[in-house]
All heavy atoms as a GROMACS GRO file, in nm:
protein
  550
    1MET      N    1   0.408   2.318  -1.080
    1MET     CA    2   0.369   2.219  -0.968
    1MET      C    3   0.313   2.304  -0.861
    1MET      O    4   0.366   2.394  -0.808
    1MET     CB    5   0.491   2.150  -0.926
    1MET     CG    6   0.474   2.039  -0.827
    1MET     SD    7   0.613   1.946  -0.769
    1MET     CE    8   0.686   1.877  -0.914
    2ASP      N    9   0.193   2.251  -0.813
    2ASP     CA   10   0.123   2.327  -0.709
    2ASP      C   11   0.182   2.282  -0.574
    2ASP      O   12   0.262   2.194  -0.560
    2ASP     CB   13  -0.029   2.315  -0.712
    2ASP     CG   14  -0.079   2.175  -0.683
    2ASP    OD1   15  -0.010   2.102  -0.625
    2ASP    OD2   16  -0.198   2.146  -0.715
    3VAL      N   17   0.130   2.351  -0.469
    3VAL     CA   18   0.178   2.334  -0.329
    3VAL      C   19   0.154   2.187  -0.285
    3VAL      O   20   0.243   2.128  -0.209
    3VAL     CB   21   0.125   2.439  -0.230
    3VAL    CG1   22  -0.022   2.423  -0.210
    3VAL    CG2   23   0.199   2.435  -0.103
    4ILE      N   24   0.046   2.128  -0.319
    4ILE     CA   25   0.013   1.991  -0.279
    4ILE      C   26   0.102   1.891  -0.343
    4ILE      O   27   0.164   1.798  -0.272
    4ILE     CB   28  -0.133   1.957  -0.309
    4ILE    CG1   29  -0.229   2.036  -0.228
    4ILE    CG2   30  -0.161   1.801  -0.283
    4ILE    CD1   31  -0.378   2.026  -0.267
    5GLN      N   32   0.134   1.905  -0.471
    5GLN     CA   33   0.230   1.818  -0.538
    5GLN      C   34   0.368   1.836  -0.483
    5GLN      O   35   0.435   1.740  -0.462
    5GLN     CB   36   0.232   1.860  -0.682
    5GLN     CG   37   0.116   1.817  -0.770
    5GLN     CD   38   0.120   1.861  -0.911
    5GLN    OE1   39   0.146   1.976  -0.937
    5GLN    NE2   40   0.088   1.775  -1.006
    6LYS      N   41   0.406   1.961  -0.452
    6LYS     CA   42   0.544   1.977  -0.391
    6LYS      C   43   0.555   1.906  -0.257
    6LYS      O   44   0.656   1.851  -0.226
    6LYS     CB   45   0.573   2.132  -0.386
    6LYS     CG   46   0.606   2.201  -0.502
    6LYS     CD   47   0.626   2.337  -0.479
    6LYS     CE   48   0.655   2.421  -0.611
    6LYS     NZ   49   0.667   2.562  -0.592
    7GLU      N   50   0.450   1.924  -0.177
    7GLU     CA   51   0.451   1.856  -0.046
    7GLU      C   52   0.458   1.709  -0.056
    7GLU      O   53   0.547   1.642   0.013
    7GLU     CB   54   0.325   1.892   0.029
    7GLU     CG   55   0.295   1.811   0.155
    7GLU     CD   56   0.400   1.813   0.263
    7GLU    OE1   57   0.486   1.909   0.267
    7GLU    OE2   58   0.405   1.721   0.342
    8LEU      N   59   0.385   1.649  -0.144
    8LEU     CA   60   0.382   1.500  -0.158
    8LEU      C   61   0.503   1.451  -0.222
    8LEU      O   62   0.563   1.344  -0.184
    8LEU     CB   63   0.250   1.453  -0.234
    8LEU     CG   64   0.122   1.475  -0.152
    8LEU    CD1   65   0.002   1.445  -0.242
    8LEU    CD2   66   0.122   1.386  -0.027
    9VAL      N   67   0.558   1.528  -0.322
    9VAL     CA   68   0.683   1.492  -0.388
    9VAL      C   69   0.795   1.488  -0.287
    9VAL      O   70   0.881   1.401  -0.290
    9VAL     CB   71   0.713   1.574  -0.511
    9VAL    CG1   72   0.850   1.558  -0.554
    9VAL    CG2   73   0.612   1.540  -0.618
   10SER      N   74   0.796   1.585  -0.197
   10SER     CA   75   0.900   1.592  -0.095
   10SER      C   76   0.892   1.472  -0.003
   10SER      O   77   0.994   1.442   0.064
   10SER     CB   78   0.890   1.724  -0.015
   10SER     OG   79   0.780   1.718   0.083
   11ARG      N   80   0.782   1.412   0.015
   11ARG     CA   81   0.766   1.294   0.100
   11ARG      C   82   0.752   1.161   0.026
   11ARG      O   83   0.732   1.058   0.089
   11ARG     CB   84   0.647   1.312   0.198
   11ARG     CG   85   0.664   1.424   0.292
   11ARG     CD   86   0.552   1.432   0.396
   11ARG     NE   87   0.426   1.470   0.338
   11ARG     CZ   88   0.316   1.391   0.343
   11ARG    NH1   89   0.316   1.277   0.402
   11ARG    NH2   90   0.205   1.435   0.289
   12LYS      N   91   0.771   1.168  -0.099
   12LYS     CA   92   0.752   1.047  -0.184
   12LYS      C   93   0.834   0.925  -0.142
   12LYS      O   94   0.785   0.815  -0.121
   12LYS     CB   95   0.785   1.079  -0.331
   12LYS     CG   96   0.755   0.958  -0.424
   12LYS     CD   97   0.786   0.992  -0.568
   12LYS     CE   98   0.755   0.866  -0.652
   12LYS     NZ   99   0.795   0.880  -0.790
   13SER      N  100   0.962   0.949  -0.109
   13SER     CA  101   1.044   0.837  -0.069
   13SER      C  102   0.996   0.776   0.064
   13SER      O  103   1.006   0.656   0.088
   13SER     CB  104   1.194   0.877  -0.060
   13SER     OG  105   1.211   0.980   0.036
   14GLU      N  106   0.952   0.862   0.152
   14GLU     CA  107   0.894   0.817   0.286
   14GLU      C  108   0.767   0.729   0.259
   14GLU      O  109   0.752   0.627   0.322
   14GLU     CB  110   0.863   0.937   0.377
   14GLU     CG  111   0.985   1.011   0.416
   14GLU     CD  112   0.948   1.141   0.485
   14GLU    OE1  113   0.842   1.137   0.556
   14GLU    OE2  114   1.016   1.238   0.476
   15ILE      N  115   0.685   0.776   0.169
   15ILE     CA  116   0.560   0.710   0.140
   15ILE      C  117   0.593   0.576   0.077
   15ILE      O  118   0.531   0.465   0.114
   15ILE     CB  119   0.466   0.790   0.054
   15ILE    CG1  120   0.424   0.919   0.127
   15ILE    CG2  121   0.351   0.714   0.003
   15ILE    CD1  122   0.357   1.024   0.040
   16GLU      N  123   0.685   0.573  -0.018
   16GLU     CA  124   0.725   0.446  -0.080
   16GLU      C  125   0.785   0.351   0.015
   16GLU      O  126   0.757   0.231   0.010
   16GLU     CB  127   0.821   0.473  -0.198
   16GLU     CG  128   0.753   0.542  -0.318
   16GLU     CD  129   0.854   0.588  -0.420
   16GLU    OE1  130   0.976   0.599  -0.387
   16GLU    OE2  131   0.810   0.613  -0.533
   17ALA      N  132   0.869   0.399   0.105
   17ALA     CA  133   0.924   0.320   0.210
   17ALA      C  134   0.826   0.251   0.297
   17ALA      O  135   0.836   0.139   0.338
   17ALA     CB  136   1.032   0.392   0.283
   18ALA      N  137   0.727   0.334   0.333
   18ALA     CA  138   0.614   0.281   0.424
   18ALA      C  139   0.539   0.168   0.355
   18ALA      O  140   0.501   0.069   0.414
   18ALA     CB  141   0.523   0.399   0.462
   19VAL      N  142   0.508   0.184   0.224
   19VAL     CA  143   0.436   0.087   0.149
   19VAL      C  144   0.520  -0.041   0.140
   19VAL      O  145   0.472  -0.150   0.161
   19VAL     CB  146   0.397   0.141   0.009
   19VAL    CG1  147   0.343   0.022  -0.078
   19VAL    CG2  148   0.288   0.248   0.024
   20GLU      N  149   0.645  -0.026   0.111
   20GLU     CA  150   0.738  -0.140   0.100
   20GLU      C  151   0.751  -0.212   0.236
   20GLU      O  152   0.750  -0.334   0.246
   20GLU     CB  153   0.874  -0.094   0.051
   20GLU     CG  154   0.965  -0.212   0.030
   20GLU     CD  155   1.103  -0.170  -0.040
   20GLU    OE1  156   1.127  -0.053  -0.046
   20GLU    OE2  157   1.176  -0.265  -0.087
   21LEU      N  158   0.764  -0.129   0.345
   21LEU     CA  159   0.768  -0.194   0.482
   21LEU      C  160   0.650  -0.273   0.516
   21LEU      O  161   0.648  -0.377   0.558
   21LEU     CB  162   0.793  -0.080   0.587
   21LEU     CG  163   0.798  -0.120   0.730
   21LEU    CD1  164   0.917  -0.218   0.744
   21LEU    CD2  165   0.803  -0.008   0.820
   22LEU      N  166   0.530  -0.220   0.476
   22LEU     CA  167   0.402  -0.290   0.488
   22LEU      C  168   0.408  -0.424   0.423
   22LEU      O  169   0.362  -0.526   0.480
   22LEU     CB  170   0.277  -0.209   0.445
   22LEU     CG  171   0.143  -0.273   0.449
   22LEU    CD1  172   0.099  -0.300   0.592
   22LEU    CD2  173   0.048  -0.189   0.376
   23PHE      N  174   0.447  -0.423   0.290
   23PHE     CA  175   0.455  -0.540   0.211
   23PHE      C  176   0.549  -0.644   0.277
   23PHE      O  177   0.513  -0.762   0.296
   23PHE     CB  178   0.494  -0.508   0.072
   23PHE     CG  179   0.520  -0.628  -0.018
   23PHE    CD1  180   0.405  -0.690  -0.068
   23PHE    CD2  181   0.647  -0.672  -0.044
   23PHE    CE1  182   0.425  -0.801  -0.152
   23PHE    CE2  183   0.665  -0.787  -0.125
   23PHE     CZ  184   0.554  -0.850  -0.174
   24LYS      N  185   0.673  -0.596   0.307
   24LYS     CA  186   0.778  -0.690   0.357
   24LYS      C  187   0.735  -0.747   0.488
   24LYS      O  188   0.761  -0.860   0.519
   24LYS     CB  189   0.913  -0.616   0.356
   24LYS     CG  190   0.975  -0.593   0.223
   24LYS     CD  191   1.104  -0.525   0.237
   24LYS     CE  192   1.178  -0.512   0.101
   24LYS     NZ  193   1.305  -0.450   0.108
   25ALA      N  194   0.678  -0.667   0.579
   25ALA     CA  195   0.636  -0.709   0.704
   25ALA      C  196   0.542  -0.818   0.701
   25ALA      O  197   0.539  -0.923   0.758
   25ALA     CB  198   0.588  -0.599   0.797
   26ASN      N  199   0.437  -0.806   0.604
   26ASN     CA  200   0.337  -0.906   0.584
   26ASN      C  201   0.394  -1.034   0.516
   26ASN      O  202   0.349  -1.140   0.546
   26ASN     CB  203   0.212  -0.853   0.513
   26ASN     CG  204   0.131  -0.768   0.604
   26ASN    OD1  205   0.052  -0.831   0.682
   26ASN    ND2  206   0.145  -0.637   0.613
   27MET      N  207   0.490  -1.014   0.437
   27MET     CA  208   0.556  -1.138   0.377
   27MET      C  209   0.629  -1.219   0.481
   27MET      O  210   0.617  -1.337   0.485
   27MET     CB  211   0.654  -1.093   0.264
   27MET     CG  212   0.588  -1.046   0.136
   27MET     SD  213   0.506  -1.177   0.041
   27MET     CE  214   0.640  -1.284   0.006
   28LYS      N  215   0.697  -1.147   0.572
   28LYS     CA  216   0.769  -1.210   0.677
   28LYS      C  217   0.677  -1.276   0.772
   28LYS      O  218   0.698  -1.404   0.810
   28LYS     CB  219   0.855  -1.103   0.757
   28LYS     CG  220   0.949  -1.171   0.858
   28LYS     CD  221   1.052  -1.069   0.916
   28LYS     CE  222   1.145  -1.019   0.810
   28LYS     NZ  223   1.260  -1.105   0.791
   29ILE      N  224   0.564  -1.218   0.805
   29ILE     CA  225   0.465  -1.279   0.895
   29ILE      C  226   0.407  -1.402   0.824
   29ILE      O  227   0.390  -1.502   0.899
   29ILE     CB  228   0.352  -1.174   0.928
   29ILE    CG1  229   0.405  -1.069   1.018
   29ILE    CG2  230   0.235  -1.255   1.004
   29ILE    CD1  231   0.314  -0.943   1.039
   30THR      N  232   0.379  -1.396   0.705
   30THR     CA  233   0.332  -1.515   0.628
   30THR      C  234   0.430  -1.620   0.636
   30THR      O  235   0.392  -1.743   0.655
   30THR     CB  236   0.297  -1.475   0.478
   30THR    OG1  237   0.206  -1.374   0.480
   30THR    CG2  238   0.244  -1.600   0.410
   31ASP      N  239   0.559  -1.596   0.613
   31ASP     CA  240   0.660  -1.694   0.623
   31ASP      C  241   0.670  -1.766   0.764
   31ASP      O  242   0.693  -1.881   0.779
   31ASP     CB  243   0.801  -1.641   0.590
   31ASP     CG  244   0.823  -1.637   0.438
   31ASP    OD1  245   0.745  -1.705   0.364
   31ASP    OD2  246   0.918  -1.571   0.396
   32TRP      N  247   0.652  -1.681   0.868
   32TRP     CA  248   0.655  -1.734   1.000
   32TRP      C  249   0.530  -1.828   1.030
   32TRP      O  250   0.548  -1.926   1.088
   32TRP     CB  251   0.648  -1.622   1.104
   32TRP     CG  252   0.769  -1.532   1.118
   32TRP    CD1  253   0.901  -1.571   1.076
   32TRP    CD2  254   0.782  -1.402   1.163
   32TRP    NE1  255   0.994  -1.471   1.096
   32TRP    CE2  256   0.917  -1.366   1.149
   32TRP    CE3  257   0.686  -1.312   1.208
   32TRP    CZ2  258   0.961  -1.233   1.195
   32TRP    CZ3  259   0.736  -1.181   1.255
   32TRP    CH2  260   0.867  -1.152   1.245
   33ASP      N  261   0.419  -1.776   0.983
   33ASP     CA  262   0.298  -1.856   1.009
   33ASP      C  263   0.282  -1.971   0.921
   33ASP      O  264   0.218  -2.070   0.957
   33ASP     CB  265   0.168  -1.764   0.988
   33ASP     CG  266   0.158  -1.656   1.101
   33ASP    OD1  267   0.230  -1.667   1.200
   33ASP    OD2  268   0.079  -1.559   1.077
   34VAL      N  269   0.332  -1.961   0.799
   34VAL     CA  270   0.321  -2.074   0.700
   34VAL      C  271   0.454  -2.104   0.642
   34VAL      O  272   0.489  -2.053   0.525
   34VAL     CB  273   0.217  -2.046   0.595
   34VAL    CG1  274   0.188  -2.168   0.503
   34VAL    CG2  275   0.089  -1.990   0.648
   35PRO      N  276   0.545  -2.164   0.711
   35PRO     CA  277   0.681  -2.190   0.667
   35PRO      C  278   0.699  -2.246   0.523
   35PRO      O  279   0.792  -2.218   0.457
   35PRO     CB  280   0.747  -2.271   0.766
   35PRO     CG  281   0.654  -2.265   0.892
   35PRO     CD  282   0.521  -2.234   0.842
   36GLU      N  283   0.602  -2.333   0.486
   36GLU     CA  284   0.608  -2.394   0.358
   36GLU      C  285   0.544  -2.314   0.252
   36GLU      O  286   0.522  -2.364   0.131
   36GLU     CB  287   0.548  -2.538   0.366
   36GLU     CG  288   0.404  -2.543   0.389
   36GLU     CD  289   0.353  -2.528   0.532
   36GLU    OE1  290   0.437  -2.518   0.622
   36GLU    OE2  291   0.231  -2.520   0.548
   37ALA      N  292   0.502  -2.197   0.282
   37ALA     CA  293   0.435  -2.114   0.181
   37ALA      C  294   0.517  -2.078   0.059
   37ALA      O  295   0.637  -2.060   0.068
   37ALA     CB  296   0.396  -1.982   0.250
   38ASP      N  297   0.455  -2.074  -0.054
   38ASP     CA  298   0.512  -2.031  -0.174
   38ASP      C  299   0.517  -1.877  -0.176
   38ASP      O  300   0.421  -1.811  -0.175
   38ASP     CB  301   0.416  -2.082  -0.297
   38ASP     CG  302   0.474  -2.034  -0.433
   38ASP    OD1  303   0.547  -1.942  -0.440
   38ASP    OD2  304   0.427  -2.097  -0.532
   39ASP      N  305   0.636  -1.824  -0.164
   39ASP     CA  306   0.657  -1.682  -0.148
   39ASP      C  307   0.602  -1.601  -0.264
   39ASP      O  308   0.538  -1.494  -0.245
   39ASP     CB  309   0.800  -1.645  -0.121
   39ASP     CG  310   0.852  -1.680   0.015
   39ASP    OD1  311   0.766  -1.695   0.114
   39ASP    OD2  312   0.966  -1.698   0.034
   40LYS      N  313   0.619  -1.659  -0.385
   40LYS     CA  314   0.568  -1.587  -0.507
   40LYS      C  315   0.413  -1.577  -0.499
   40LYS      O  316   0.362  -1.471  -0.522
   40LYS     CB  317   0.615  -1.653  -0.630
   40LYS     CG  318   0.596  -1.577  -0.756
   40LYS     CD  319   0.659  -1.637  -0.876
   40LYS     CE  320   0.664  -1.552  -0.990
   40LYS     NZ  321   0.740  -1.609  -1.104
   41GLU      N  322   0.352  -1.687  -0.458
   41GLU     CA  323   0.205  -1.687  -0.452
   41GLU      C  324   0.160  -1.597  -0.340
   41GLU      O  325   0.062  -1.515  -0.355
   41GLU     CB  326   0.152  -1.824  -0.424
   41GLU     CG  327   0.000  -1.833  -0.407
   41GLU     CD  328  -0.050  -1.969  -0.373
   41GLU    OE1  329   0.027  -2.067  -0.359
   41GLU    OE2  330  -0.174  -1.979  -0.358
   42GLY      N  331   0.229  -1.601  -0.225
   42GLY     CA  332   0.199  -1.508  -0.111
   42GLY      C  333   0.209  -1.358  -0.156
   42GLY      O  334   0.126  -1.283  -0.118
   43ALA      N  335   0.317  -1.331  -0.223
   43ALA     CA  336   0.337  -1.197  -0.263
   43ALA      C  337   0.231  -1.145  -0.362
   43ALA      O  338   0.179  -1.036  -0.340
   43ALA     CB  339   0.474  -1.180  -0.337
   44LYS      N  340   0.180  -1.235  -0.453
   44LYS     CA  341   0.077  -1.198  -0.537
   44LYS      C  342  -0.053  -1.171  -0.469
   44LYS      O  343  -0.121  -1.073  -0.496
   44LYS     CB  344   0.058  -1.303  -0.647
   44LYS     CG  345  -0.049  -1.269  -0.748
   44LYS     CD  346  -0.086  -1.391  -0.841
   44LYS     CE  347  -0.194  -1.358  -0.930
   44LYS     NZ  348  -0.311  -1.298  -0.872
   45ILE      N  349  -0.087  -1.257  -0.381
   45ILE     CA  350  -0.208  -1.241  -0.298
   45ILE      C  351  -0.202  -1.117  -0.208
   45ILE      O  352  -0.301  -1.031  -0.209
   45ILE     CB  353  -0.230  -1.373  -0.203
   45ILE    CG1  354  -0.264  -1.488  -0.291
   45ILE    CG2  355  -0.345  -1.336  -0.105
   45ILE    CD1  356  -0.261  -1.621  -0.216
   46LEU      N  357  -0.090  -1.092  -0.149
   46LEU     CA  358  -0.073  -0.968  -0.071
   46LEU      C  359  -0.080  -0.844  -0.160
   46LEU      O  360  -0.155  -0.750  -0.125
   46LEU     CB  361   0.068  -0.970  -0.004
   46LEU     CG  362   0.098  -0.856   0.087
   46LEU    CD1  363  -0.009  -0.839   0.196
   46LEU    CD2  364   0.230  -0.880   0.152
   47LEU      N  365  -0.021  -0.848  -0.274
   47LEU     CA  366  -0.033  -0.734  -0.366
   47LEU      C  367  -0.172  -0.709  -0.408
   47LEU      O  368  -0.228  -0.594  -0.420
   47LEU     CB  369   0.067  -0.748  -0.489
   47LEU     CG  370   0.210  -0.730  -0.456
   47LEU    CD1  371   0.291  -0.775  -0.586
   47LEU    CD2  372   0.232  -0.588  -0.415
   48ASP      N  373  -0.249  -0.821  -0.445
   48ASP     CA  374  -0.396  -0.809  -0.475
   48ASP      C  375  -0.473  -0.748  -0.361
   48ASP      O  376  -0.563  -0.660  -0.390
   48ASP     CB  377  -0.446  -0.941  -0.515
   48ASP     CG  378  -0.392  -0.997  -0.644
   48ASP    OD1  379  -0.337  -0.919  -0.725
   48ASP    OD2  380  -0.410  -1.120  -0.670
   49MET      N  381  -0.443  -0.786  -0.237
   49MET     CA  382  -0.522  -0.731  -0.122
   49MET      C  383  -0.486  -0.577  -0.108
   49MET      O  384  -0.574  -0.498  -0.086
   49MET     CB  385  -0.472  -0.805   0.003
   49MET     CG  386  -0.520  -0.943   0.009
   49MET     SD  387  -0.446  -1.045   0.141
   49MET     CE  388  -0.530  -0.965   0.283
   50MET      N  389  -0.361  -0.537  -0.125
   50MET     CA  390  -0.327  -0.404  -0.116
   50MET      C  391  -0.386  -0.319  -0.228
   50MET      O  392  -0.436  -0.214  -0.201
   50MET     CB  393  -0.168  -0.386  -0.121
   50MET     CG  394  -0.108  -0.447   0.009
   50MET     SD  395   0.077  -0.459  -0.007
   50MET     CE  396   0.122  -0.277   0.004
   51GLN      N  397  -0.383  -0.378  -0.346
   51GLN     CA  398  -0.449  -0.304  -0.459
   51GLN      C  399  -0.599  -0.290  -0.443
   51GLN      O  400  -0.658  -0.183  -0.474
   51GLN     CB  401  -0.430  -0.385  -0.586
   51GLN     CG  402  -0.468  -0.307  -0.713
   51GLN     CD  403  -0.397  -0.175  -0.735
   51GLN    OE1  404  -0.280  -0.171  -0.742
   51GLN    NE2  405  -0.468  -0.066  -0.741
   52GLU      N  406  -0.661  -0.396  -0.377
   52GLU     CA  407  -0.808  -0.386  -0.356
   52GLU      C  408  -0.843  -0.266  -0.263
   52GLU      O  409  -0.935  -0.193  -0.282
   52GLU     CB  410  -0.854  -0.520  -0.290
   52GLU     CG  411  -1.000  -0.521  -0.268
   52GLU     CD  412  -1.041  -0.659  -0.207
   52GLU    OE1  413  -0.982  -0.762  -0.253
   52GLU    OE2  414  -1.129  -0.660  -0.119
   53LYS      N  415  -0.749  -0.252  -0.158
   53LYS     CA  416  -0.775  -0.141  -0.062
   53LYS      C  417  -0.743  -0.010  -0.133
   53LYS      O  418  -0.816   0.096  -0.113
   53LYS     CB  419  -0.688  -0.159   0.065
   53LYS     CG  420  -0.709  -0.053   0.161
   53LYS     CD  421  -0.854  -0.062   0.216
   53LYS     CE  422  -0.885   0.052   0.315
   53LYS     NZ  423  -1.027   0.049   0.357
   54ILE      N  424  -0.641  -0.005  -0.216
   54ILE     CA  425  -0.610   0.125  -0.285
   54ILE      C  426  -0.724   0.156  -0.378
   54ILE      O  427  -0.765   0.280  -0.383
   54ILE     CB  428  -0.479   0.108  -0.367
   54ILE    CG1  429  -0.361   0.106  -0.272
   54ILE    CG2  430  -0.467   0.222  -0.471
   54ILE    CD1  431  -0.225   0.079  -0.331
   55ASP      N  432  -0.785   0.058  -0.445
   55ASP     CA  433  -0.900   0.084  -0.532
   55ASP      C  434  -1.014   0.133  -0.448
   55ASP      O  435  -1.091   0.223  -0.502
   55ASP     CB  436  -0.941  -0.041  -0.606
   55ASP     CG  437  -0.832  -0.083  -0.710
   55ASP    OD1  438  -0.744   0.001  -0.744
   55ASP    OD2  439  -0.841  -0.197  -0.757
   56ALA      N  440  -1.041   0.085  -0.332
   56ALA     CA  441  -1.147   0.128  -0.244
   56ALA      C  442  -1.123   0.276  -0.206
   56ALA      O  443  -1.217   0.355  -0.201
   56ALA     CB  444  -1.162   0.031  -0.124
   57ILE      N  445  -1.001   0.304  -0.160
   57ILE     CA  446  -0.968   0.447  -0.119
   57ILE      C  447  -0.993   0.533  -0.236
   57ILE      O  448  -1.052   0.646  -0.229
   57ILE     CB  449  -0.828   0.450  -0.068
   57ILE    CG1  450  -0.818   0.377   0.066
   57ILE    CG2  451  -0.788   0.592  -0.050
   57ILE    CD1  452  -0.673   0.358   0.112
   58ARG      N  453  -0.951   0.487  -0.361
   58ARG     CA  454  -0.963   0.570  -0.485
   58ARG      C  455  -1.108   0.603  -0.504
   58ARG      O  456  -1.148   0.712  -0.539
   58ARG     CB  457  -0.903   0.500  -0.601
   58ARG     CG  458  -0.885   0.581  -0.727
   58ARG     CD  459  -0.829   0.506  -0.849
   58ARG     NE  460  -0.690   0.465  -0.816
   58ARG     CZ  461  -0.583   0.538  -0.832
   58ARG    NH1  462  -0.588   0.659  -0.868
   58ARG    NH2  463  -0.466   0.480  -0.802
   59ALA      N  464  -1.193   0.504  -0.487
   59ALA     CA  465  -1.343   0.522  -0.505
   59ALA      C  466  -1.394   0.622  -0.401
   59ALA      O  467  -1.478   0.705  -0.428
   59ALA     CB  468  -1.410   0.392  -0.494
   60ASP      N  469  -1.350   0.610  -0.278
   60ASP     CA  470  -1.380   0.706  -0.174
   60ASP      C  471  -1.344   0.849  -0.205
   60ASP      O  472  -1.419   0.940  -0.188
   60ASP     CB  473  -1.322   0.665  -0.043
   60ASP     CG  474  -1.386   0.542   0.021
   60ASP    OD1  475  -1.501   0.501  -0.017
   60ASP    OD2  476  -1.331   0.487   0.120
   61VAL      N  477  -1.222   0.864  -0.264
   61VAL     CA  478  -1.175   0.992  -0.303
   61VAL      C  479  -1.274   1.050  -0.414
   61VAL      O  480  -1.310   1.166  -0.410
   61VAL     CB  481  -1.026   0.990  -0.352
   61VAL    CG1  482  -0.993   1.123  -0.423
   61VAL    CG2  483  -0.942   0.964  -0.238
   62ALA      N  484  -1.299   0.972  -0.513
   62ALA     CA  485  -1.391   1.015  -0.624
   62ALA      C  486  -1.523   1.049  -0.566
   62ALA      O  487  -1.588   1.142  -0.621
   62ALA     CB  488  -1.399   0.896  -0.726
   63ALA      N  489  -1.570   0.977  -0.461
   63ALA     CA  490  -1.704   1.004  -0.402
   63ALA      C  491  -1.695   1.124  -0.312
   63ALA      O  492  -1.806   1.164  -0.254
   63ALA     CB  493  -1.753   0.883  -0.332
   64GLY      N  494  -1.588   1.187  -0.289
   64GLY     CA  495  -1.581   1.303  -0.208
   64GLY      C  496  -1.554   1.282  -0.055
   64GLY      O  497  -1.562   1.377   0.027
   65LYS      N  498  -1.522   1.150  -0.019
   65LYS     CA  499  -1.510   1.121   0.121
   65LYS      C  500  -1.391   1.202   0.185
   65LYS      O  501  -1.399   1.230   0.304
   65LYS     CB  502  -1.484   0.972   0.133
   65LYS     CG  503  -1.472   0.930   0.280
   65LYS     CD  504  -1.462   0.784   0.291
   65LYS     CE  505  -1.451   0.737   0.439
   65LYS     NZ  506  -1.442   0.588   0.449
   66TYR      N  507  -1.291   1.239   0.114
   66TYR     CA  508  -1.176   1.308   0.169
   66TYR      C  509  -1.168   1.454   0.134
   66TYR      O  510  -1.067   1.527   0.148
   66TYR     CB  511  -1.049   1.236   0.130
   66TYR     CG  512  -1.038   1.095   0.189
   66TYR    CD1  513  -1.081   0.983   0.108
   66TYR    CD2  514  -1.007   1.068   0.311
   66TYR    CE1  515  -1.070   0.854   0.150
   66TYR    CE2  516  -1.002   0.944   0.364
   66TYR     CZ  517  -1.036   0.834   0.289
   66TYR     OH  518  -1.035   0.708   0.342
   67ASP      N  519  -1.281   1.510   0.085
   67ASP     CA  520  -1.282   1.651   0.039
   67ASP      C  521  -1.248   1.740   0.152
   67ASP      O  522  -1.182   1.847   0.128
   67ASP     CB  523  -1.420   1.696  -0.023
   67ASP     CG  524  -1.436   1.633  -0.165
   67ASP    OD1  525  -1.338   1.569  -0.210
   67ASP    OD2  526  -1.545   1.647  -0.218
   68TYR      N  527  -1.293   1.715   0.277
   68TYR     CA  528  -1.264   1.804   0.386
   68TYR      C  529  -1.212   1.718   0.504
   68TYR      O  530  -1.251   1.727   0.614
   68TYR     CB  531  -1.402   1.873   0.432
   68TYR     CG  532  -1.463   1.947   0.325
   68TYR    CD1  533  -1.569   1.906   0.248
   68TYR    CD2  534  -1.416   2.076   0.289
   68TYR    CE1  535  -1.620   1.976   0.138
   68TYR    CE2  536  -1.464   2.149   0.185
   68TYR     CZ  537  -1.574   2.100   0.109
   68TYR     OH  538  -1.622   2.169   0.015
   69TYR      N  539  -1.112   1.644   0.474
   69TYR     CA  540  -1.046   1.549   0.565
   69TYR      C  541  -0.971   1.622   0.667
   69TYR      O  542  -0.895   1.704   0.651
   69TYR     CB  543  -0.956   1.446   0.493
   69TYR     CG  544  -0.922   1.332   0.574
   69TYR    CD1  545  -1.012   1.231   0.601
   69TYR    CD2  546  -0.793   1.320   0.623
   69TYR    CE1  547  -0.979   1.121   0.679
   69TYR    CE2  548  -0.754   1.206   0.693
   69TYR     CZ  549  -0.851   1.110   0.724
   69TYR     OH  550  -0.815   1.003   0.801
   0.00000   0.00000   0.00000
């Protein structure tokens, strides 16, 4: 395991917690704004939005955008 992997693995739980917090916070906001919202549908839409951004970041990484970040 190289030094970058070791660093990120050491922070994995923090990263996962931040992603979960982002998801849960947006679910709660959706419930506040749209009380009659279908939570399962909202969760699916939110996950799709998050995945879309992850895919865009992945494309940026492949294109070299973060080579010298």
